[in-house]
KOLVO-91464 format. One record per residue (C-alpha): x, y, z; chain. Coordinates in steps of 0.5 Angstrom, whole numbers, plus 500, padded with zeros to 3 digits. Layout:
// KOLVO-91464
atom xx X; yy Y; zz Z; c A
...
END
This chain:
// KOLVO-91464
atom xx 109; yy 171; zz 085; c A
atom xx 111; yy 166; zz 080; c A
atom xx 112; yy 172; zz 075; c A
atom xx 117; yy 175; zz 081; c A
atom xx 120; yy 169; zz 082; c A
atom xx 121; yy 168; zz 074; c A
atom xx 124; yy 175; zz 074; c A
atom xx 129; yy 174; zz 080; c A
atom xx 131; yy 168; zz 078; c A
atom xx 129; yy 164; zz 084; c A
atom xx 124; yy 159; zz 087; c A
atom xx 117; yy 161; zz 089; c A
atom xx 118; yy 159; zz 096; c A
atom xx 124; yy 164; zz 096; c A
atom xx 119; yy 170; zz 094; c A
atom xx 115; yy 168; zz 100; c A
atom xx 120; yy 168; zz 105; c A
atom xx 123; yy 175; zz 103; c A
atom xx 115; yy 177; zz 103; c A
atom xx 115; yy 174; zz 110; c A
atom xx 121; yy 177; zz 113; c A
atom xx 124; yy 170; zz 113; c A
atom xx 132; yy 171; zz 116; c A
atom xx 135; yy 165; zz 112; c A
atom xx 135; yy 169; zz 105; c A
atom xx 142; yy 172; zz 103; c A
atom xx 142; yy 179; zz 102; c A
atom xx 144; yy 179; zz 095; c A
atom xx 138; yy 175; zz 094; c A
atom xx 133; yy 179; zz 098; c A
atom xx 135; yy 185; zz 094; c A
atom xx 134; yy 182; zz 087; c A
atom xx 127; yy 179; zz 089; c A
atom xx 125; yy 186; zz 092; c A
atom xx 128; yy 189; zz 085; c A
atom xx 123; yy 185; zz 081; c A
atom xx 117; yy 186; zz 086; c A
atom xx 118; yy 194; zz 085; c A
atom xx 119; yy 193; zz 077; c A
atom xx 113; yy 189; zz 076; c A
atom xx 109; yy 193; zz 081; c A
atom xx 107; yy 186; zz 085; c A
atom xx 103; yy 187; zz 091; c A
atom xx 101; yy 181; zz 096; c A
atom xx 094; yy 179; zz 096; c A
atom xx 092; yy 179; zz 103; c A
atom xx 086; yy 175; zz 103; c A
atom xx 089; yy 170; zz 099; c A
atom xx 095; yy 170; zz 104; c A
atom xx 090; yy 169; zz 110; c A
atom xx 087; yy 163; zz 107; c A
atom xx 094; yy 160; zz 106; c A
atom xx 097; yy 162; zz 113; c A
atom xx 090; yy 161; zz 117; c A
atom xx 091; yy 168; zz 119; c A
atom xx 091; yy 175; zz 116; c A
atom xx 095; yy 181; zz 116; c A
atom xx 090; yy 185; zz 120; c A
atom xx 091; yy 187; zz 128; c A
atom xx 084; yy 189; zz 131; c A
atom xx 084; yy 194; zz 136; c A
atom xx 079; yy 196; zz 141; c A
atom xx 079; yy 203; zz 144; c A
atom xx 074; yy 208; zz 147; c A
atom xx 070; yy 213; zz 142; c A
atom xx 074; yy 219; zz 145; c A
atom xx 078; yy 225; zz 143; c A
atom xx 082; yy 224; zz 150; c A
atom xx 089; yy 226; zz 148; c A
atom xx 093; yy 220; zz 151; c A
atom xx 089; yy 214; zz 148; c A
atom xx 088; yy 218; zz 141; c A
atom xx 096; yy 219; zz 141; c A
atom xx 097; yy 212; zz 143; c A
atom xx 093; yy 209; zz 138; c A
atom xx 096; yy 214; zz 132; c A
atom xx 103; yy 211; zz 134; c A
atom xx 101; yy 204; zz 134; c A
atom xx 098; yy 205; zz 127; c A
atom xx 104; yy 207; zz 125; c A
atom xx 108; yy 202; zz 128; c A
atom xx 104; yy 196; zz 126; c A
atom xx 104; yy 199; zz 118; c A
atom xx 112; yy 199; zz 119; c A
atom xx 111; yy 192; zz 120; c A
atom xx 107; yy 190; zz 115; c A
atom xx 100; yy 190; zz 118; c A
atom xx 094; yy 194; zz 117; c A
atom xx 090; yy 196; zz 124; c A
atom xx 082; yy 195; zz 124; c A
atom xx 080; yy 200; zz 130; c A
atom xx 073; yy 198; zz 133; c A
atom xx 071; yy 204; zz 138; c A
atom xx 066; yy 203; zz 144; c A
atom xx 062; yy 208; zz 146; c A
atom xx 063; yy 206; zz 154; c A
atom xx 069; yy 202; zz 157; c A
atom xx 064; yy 197; zz 160; c A
atom xx 065; yy 189; zz 160; c A
atom xx 059; yy 188; zz 155; c A
atom xx 062; yy 193; zz 150; c A
atom xx 069; yy 191; zz 150; c A
atom xx 067; yy 183; zz 150; c A
atom xx 063; yy 185; zz 144; c A
atom xx 068; yy 189; zz 140; c A
atom xx 073; yy 183; zz 142; c A
atom xx 068; yy 178; zz 139; c A
atom xx 068; yy 182; zz 133; c A
atom xx 075; yy 182; zz 131; c A
atom xx 075; yy 175; zz 133; c A
atom xx 070; yy 174; zz 127; c A
atom xx 074; yy 178; zz 122; c A
atom xx 080; yy 173; zz 124; c A
atom xx 085; yy 178; zz 125; c A
atom xx 092; yy 176; zz 127; c A
atom xx 092; yy 179; zz 134; c A
atom xx 088; yy 184; zz 138; c A
atom xx 090; yy 190; zz 142; c A
atom xx 085; yy 193; zz 147; c A
atom xx 086; yy 200; zz 150; c A
atom xx 083; yy 198; zz 157; c A
atom xx 084; yy 204; zz 162; c A
atom xx 078; yy 202; zz 167; c A
atom xx 077; yy 196; zz 171; c A
atom xx 070; yy 194; zz 167; c A
atom xx 074; yy 194; zz 161; c A
atom xx 080; yy 190; zz 164; c A
atom xx 075; yy 185; zz 167; c A
atom xx 072; yy 183; zz 160; c A
atom xx 079; yy 181; zz 158; c A
atom xx 079; yy 175; zz 163; c A
atom xx 074; yy 172; zz 158; c A
atom xx 078; yy 172; zz 152; c A
atom xx 081; yy 165; zz 151; c A
atom xx 088; yy 164; zz 153; c A
atom xx 090; yy 162; zz 145; c A
atom xx 088; yy 169; zz 142; c A
atom xx 094; yy 173; zz 141; c A
atom xx 092; yy 179; zz 145; c A
atom xx 096; yy 185; zz 149; c A
atom xx 092; yy 190; zz 154; c A
atom xx 095; yy 197; zz 154; c A
atom xx 094; yy 202; zz 160; c A
atom xx 090; yy 196; zz 164; c A
atom xx 091; yy 194; zz 171; c A
atom xx 098; yy 193; zz 173; c A
atom xx 096; yy 187; zz 177; c A
atom xx 093; yy 183; zz 172; c A
atom xx 096; yy 177; zz 168; c A
atom xx 097; yy 177; zz 161; c A
atom xx 101; yy 181; zz 156; c A
atom xx 101; yy 189; zz 158; c A
atom xx 104; yy 195; zz 156; c A
atom xx 103; yy 201; zz 161; c A
atom xx 106; yy 208; zz 163; c A
atom xx 108; yy 208; zz 170; c A
atom xx 103; yy 213; zz 173; c A
atom xx 106; yy 213; zz 180; c A
atom xx 113; yy 215; zz 178; c A
atom xx 110; yy 221; zz 174; c A
atom xx 106; yy 223; zz 179; c A
atom xx 111; yy 223; zz 184; c A
atom xx 116; yy 226; zz 180; c A
atom xx 111; yy 232; zz 179; c A
atom xx 109; yy 232; zz 186; c A
atom xx 117; yy 232; zz 188; c A
atom xx 118; yy 238; zz 183; c A
atom xx 113; yy 242; zz 187; c A
atom xx 116; yy 240; zz 194; c A
atom xx 123; yy 242; zz 192; c A
atom xx 121; yy 249; zz 189; c A
atom xx 119; yy 250; zz 197; c A
atom xx 112; yy 249; zz 197; c A
atom xx 109; yy 246; zz 204; c A
atom xx 104; yy 241; zz 200; c A
atom xx 101; yy 240; zz 194; c A
atom xx 094; yy 239; zz 192; c A
atom xx 091; yy 234; zz 187; c A
atom xx 085; yy 235; zz 182; c A
atom xx 084; yy 227; zz 180; c A
atom xx 081; yy 224; zz 174; c A
atom xx 075; yy 219; zz 174; c A
atom xx 076; yy 214; zz 180; c A
atom xx 075; yy 208; zz 176; c A
atom xx 081; yy 209; zz 171; c A
atom xx 087; yy 206; zz 173; c A
atom xx 091; yy 212; zz 170; c A
atom xx 088; yy 216; zz 175; c A
atom xx 088; yy 212; zz 181; c A
atom xx 096; yy 211; zz 180; c A
atom xx 097; yy 218; zz 179; c A
atom xx 093; yy 219; zz 186; c A
atom xx 098; yy 214; zz 189; c A
atom xx 104; yy 217; zz 186; c A
atom xx 102; yy 224; zz 189; c A
atom xx 100; yy 221; zz 196; c A
atom xx 107; yy 217; zz 196; c A
atom xx 111; yy 223; zz 195; c A
atom xx 108; yy 227; zz 200; c A
atom xx 108; yy 222; zz 205; c A
atom xx 115; yy 220; zz 204; c A
atom xx 117; yy 228; zz 204; c A
atom xx 113; yy 228; zz 211; c A
atom xx 108; yy 233; zz 208; c A
atom xx 101; yy 234; zz 209; c A
atom xx 096; yy 230; zz 205; c A
atom xx 090; yy 235; zz 203; c A
atom xx 084; yy 232; zz 200; c A
atom xx 083; yy 230; zz 193; c A
atom xx 079; yy 234; zz 189; c A
atom xx 075; yy 229; zz 184; c A
atom xx 074; yy 231; zz 177; c A
atom xx 074; yy 228; zz 170; c A
atom xx 079; yy 229; zz 164; c A
atom xx 076; yy 236; zz 162; c A
atom xx 078; yy 243; zz 162; c A
atom xx 071; yy 245; zz 165; c A
atom xx 072; yy 240; zz 170; c A
atom xx 079; yy 243; zz 172; c A
atom xx 075; yy 250; zz 172; c A
atom xx 070; yy 248; zz 177; c A
atom xx 075; yy 245; zz 182; c A
atom xx 080; yy 251; zz 180; c A
atom xx 074; yy 255; zz 183; c A
atom xx 074; yy 252; zz 189; c A
atom xx 082; yy 252; zz 190; c A
atom xx 083; yy 259; zz 188; c A
atom xx 079; yy 261; zz 194; c A
atom xx 083; yy 258; zz 199; c A
atom xx 090; yy 262; zz 200; c A
atom xx 093; yy 256; zz 203; c A
atom xx 093; yy 253; zz 196; c A
atom xx 100; yy 255; zz 193; c A
atom xx 101; yy 248; zz 189; c A
atom xx 097; yy 244; zz 185; c A
atom xx 098; yy 237; zz 181; c A
atom xx 093; yy 236; zz 176; c A
atom xx 091; yy 229; zz 173; c A
atom xx 092; yy 231; zz 166; c A
atom xx 093; yy 238; zz 162; c A
atom xx 086; yy 239; zz 160; c A
atom xx 085; yy 239; zz 168; c A
atom xx 091; yy 244; zz 169; c A
atom xx 088; yy 249; zz 163; c A
atom xx 081; yy 249; zz 167; c A
atom xx 085; yy 251; zz 173; c A
atom xx 089; yy 256; zz 170; c A
atom xx 083; yy 260; zz 168; c A
atom xx 080; yy 259; zz 175; c A
atom xx 086; yy 262; zz 178; c A
atom xx 087; yy 268; zz 173; c A
atom xx 079; yy 270; zz 174; c A
atom xx 080; yy 270; zz 182; c A
atom xx 087; yy 274; zz 181; c A
atom xx 091; yy 268; zz 183; c A
atom xx 097; yy 269; zz 179; c A
atom xx 101; yy 263; zz 176; c A
atom xx 106; yy 262; zz 178; c A
atom xx 108; yy 268; zz 183; c A
atom xx 102; yy 265; zz 188; c A
atom xx 100; yy 258; zz 185; c A
atom xx 104; yy 253; zz 181; c A
atom xx 101; yy 248; zz 177; c A
atom xx 103; yy 242; zz 174; c A
atom xx 099; yy 237; zz 169; c A
atom xx 100; yy 230; zz 166; c A
atom xx 101; yy 228; zz 158; c A
atom xx 104; yy 234; zz 155; c A
atom xx 099; yy 236; zz 150; c A
atom xx 102; yy 239; zz 144; c A
atom xx 098; yy 246; zz 146; c A
atom xx 102; yy 245; zz 153; c A
atom xx 108; yy 249; zz 151; c A
atom xx 103; yy 255; zz 149; c A
atom xx 099; yy 256; zz 155; c A
atom xx 099; yy 262; zz 159; c A
atom xx 104; yy 261; zz 163; c A
atom xx 107; yy 255; zz 159; c A
atom xx 105; yy 249; zz 163; c A
atom xx 110; yy 244; zz 167; c A
atom xx 107; yy 237; zz 165; c A
atom xx 109; yy 230; zz 165; c A
atom xx 110; yy 227; zz 158; c A
atom xx 109; yy 219; zz 157; c A
atom xx 113; yy 216; zz 151; c A
atom xx 107; yy 214; zz 147; c A
atom xx 111; yy 212; zz 141; c A
atom xx 115; yy 207; zz 146; c A
atom xx 109; yy 205; zz 148; c A
atom xx 106; yy 203; zz 141; c A
atom xx 113; yy 200; zz 140; c A
atom xx 113; yy 195; zz 146; c A
atom xx 106; yy 193; zz 145; c A
atom xx 107; yy 191; zz 138; c A
atom xx 114; yy 187; zz 140; c A
atom xx 109; yy 183; zz 145; c A
atom xx 104; yy 182; zz 140; c A
atom xx 108; yy 179; zz 134; c A
atom xx 111; yy 173; zz 138; c A
atom xx 104; yy 171; zz 140; c A
atom xx 101; yy 172; zz 133; c A
atom xx 107; yy 167; zz 131; c A
atom xx 106; yy 162; zz 136; c A
atom xx 112; yy 164; zz 140; c A
atom xx 110; yy 168; zz 146; c A
atom xx 106; yy 167; zz 152; c A
atom xx 105; yy 168; zz 159; c A
atom xx 105; yy 174; zz 163; c A
atom xx 110; yy 180; zz 161; c A
atom xx 109; yy 187; zz 163; c A
atom xx 113; yy 193; zz 159; c A
atom xx 112; yy 199; zz 164; c A
atom xx 115; yy 206; zz 161; c A
atom xx 117; yy 211; zz 166; c A
atom xx 115; yy 218; zz 164; c A
atom xx 119; yy 225; zz 163; c A
atom xx 118; yy 231; zz 167; c A
atom xx 118; yy 237; zz 163; c A
atom xx 119; yy 243; zz 167; c A
atom xx 116; yy 250; zz 164; c A
atom xx 114; yy 257; zz 167; c A
atom xx 108; yy 255; zz 171; c A
atom xx 112; yy 253; zz 177; c A
atom xx 116; yy 257; zz 182; c A
atom xx 118; yy 258; zz 189; c A
atom xx 112; yy 259; zz 193; c A
atom xx 110; yy 267; zz 195; c A
atom xx 114; yy 270; zz 201; c A
END
């Protein structure tokens, strides 16, 4: 850093301010320092910086060891956003989203003296563990309990499910059947509430929920039952993989989609546009969720943010060819 300061003709403290993004540096000076950094190939020593400032440039993330599209997409988007802000992301994956596993993962990050922690907490047990984290730890929960305190970023699951349901009702279907995700997931519970609310608001019959997990195999099993019921003309699946399983079950039973049965999913996985037929679905903005998570976390890392603040993102309905008017 001393070499950079000498080449740029500025003080050691000015170089430090440029590296830390301090606003009180003239743009001409900032450019001169950046040019010196580039010429000398200087790279900040993160370990030394942590000793001086008392915190690292590492953000700890706690996430389930899973390939589920939603959490995986959010994690990938957050890693990019954090990198752009000058942070490295350290991910601690847990096999189960239970209280003990989440608590142990948070403690691991605290032992590593990370600058802040993000917990992807989509289940009740995971969310309960956050209550044990000391209030002075910079922490943001993602996909946690919408009713909890603290910093939280989440997708408006109810709004997305209601939009999917209204889309089918507006097409002329008398009611909409629902294949749900796991009961202990906040995402799943919110989608059930949104689906039910849309039906009740429209004065439509509310059929029984078909419980499932998030997998295509589970959707296939639920679809086999629904395919045998001629009164089923519209199905809202809690995610796109469930919808894929339902599509296969309907096809095997000779129920044509969308001529006889319309299907809507949730997540807009990259393959959704290439299902047969292309799947109508609900698309959350994972990039926006990642950006909002970082925007809530950074003030807490810097000691300027506290209290409860929620960012709730409204997803978008993507209409494709898996929905149509009911037969007749």
